C-alpha angles and dihedrals in degrees: 000000000000118000110267123234128199114198134174091291086078125071124257095256092050090050091048091055102040112023112106093009125102142148112293106243095213101048106016090237111155092222125066111253124232108260105204098176112121094207140031135221114275125227123258090268111031096170094098094056125111103228092207095052120123093191096086131040103255108130128002093239085064091049134299129220095253088052090051093053092049092048089056091053095047093049091050091051095046093045094234137131094246147353136205118209119208140181097272144349090265090052088055093050092044088049091060094045097044094045101046105029130072136176112303096022125130131221131197112207142164111281089222109054143137110298093245091056091048091051096042094051102034100036120012102037092036096050098038102037109014093246109154128209131198114205114209141166097267091190082081109061091195089060087057091049092049092052096056117113132189088260097047106130102167140031111197124183140170120215119206085027128224119270106351097048093232118170127225128191105248097190094048094051092044089057091051093046094050094046086060096039092245125149112246125205129181128199103218098176097118093051105033120207091280091069101028135014109194093190089065088054096051107274116146094207131023120201124202129180095219087195089077128047100347092058091031099180104083094237109099140050123221144133135201140199117198133189140087117356093236090061095040093052089059092052091048093055099040106031102028108030100031100032095036099233094149121148119237117251091238093053090047089052093048092049090047088056095045094049091063092076096039096112092049093047095046091053090054095043090051095045092050094043092054091052092047091047091053090050092050092047090057095045116106088212093062122091097193142339127213114199124135092217090069111090088220092059113107091229096048099101093049093043090050089054099049106024118075130195095015145330102269130250100278120114132170120200141158133211129225094254146070128274093278090054091052091049092046090054091052092049090062097051115113105173099033118069126216103231137127105240129079144203094053127136089254124064112257129192132187130185115229102205129226089247094056108144091234096050091114089062097053123091111264096256089064093059114107096043133296144190129255103207125194106198110217137201099273119119107292094231090052090055093048091043090053092052091047096051092044091052091051094048091047090056102254 
């Protein structure tokens, strides 16, 4: 039987189920097996091979078969020519920065970003290589335009942003970047390709922490960069082969399995999060709520334009109390777990303290401490009921 391909003529759910999967030729199993070998048989005459090539299965650091299958699926879901899958979301981000930046270059990035991006761009790359970064409020495209310098080589944004759930206009920033001939990357982790596909809005590169929504089960690490093959081939060579950021076959297989239910999970995450956000907005104990699905949210109009099928499961909110009051509330939760990740099947909450090192970058309403809340797949009323009982026990 010929290998089956599922292109854009098929719907998203069909691609999520079938792309990258096929009947195993050795056993007849209808699921791809986990191939744990770290090397592959060489041809009769191997002397012509490029030992750093990622085009042929030679050594799993150069790319394994489970990675290849997952890359096919991610590219199909993102609507891009190609994808490279790496060991973690941070490996994917580092892959972009290491591949496309050099000493003396300049980056414009969202002033509120994942902590690893903040440290990479404002500390490590700056101190080691003299790469400078300007952090701006990317919800304002004109602030991005104003920050561009003659040596700006990359604009990198997150939308929704981590941890304040800010929204940036992908299409507007893509237009600015391409007018100036600047590479444009978007971290799409909080949305996933089911809700938002940056490539369709003009992004050159889309980053996903596969650890989060695409895997969805809290049991595997992975990251992906998607875009044109000519860009991805450079990341493969520099960030995967030469820096060793390869994903393990087992993690690739687990994420492949998790991605099948992505559209179903994202619908439920989004539906529950909207209900929870509305509950929090009406609670007298709550200081503020940030969720793009609320019509009152400053990012709602932009999110409604570029996000489809929902607004994801990520909420930020603060209580009318000090740090101890926030911690007391968490101690009474029974359904929701206090943990740092997101996009899992279970609801996860983490307190961002008032002394957070990036406090000065957050909008004023976030000062004083707040929660980043990943709404899970439990019954919606159980999630709301858990928050309600914890607030009452904590004295709110």
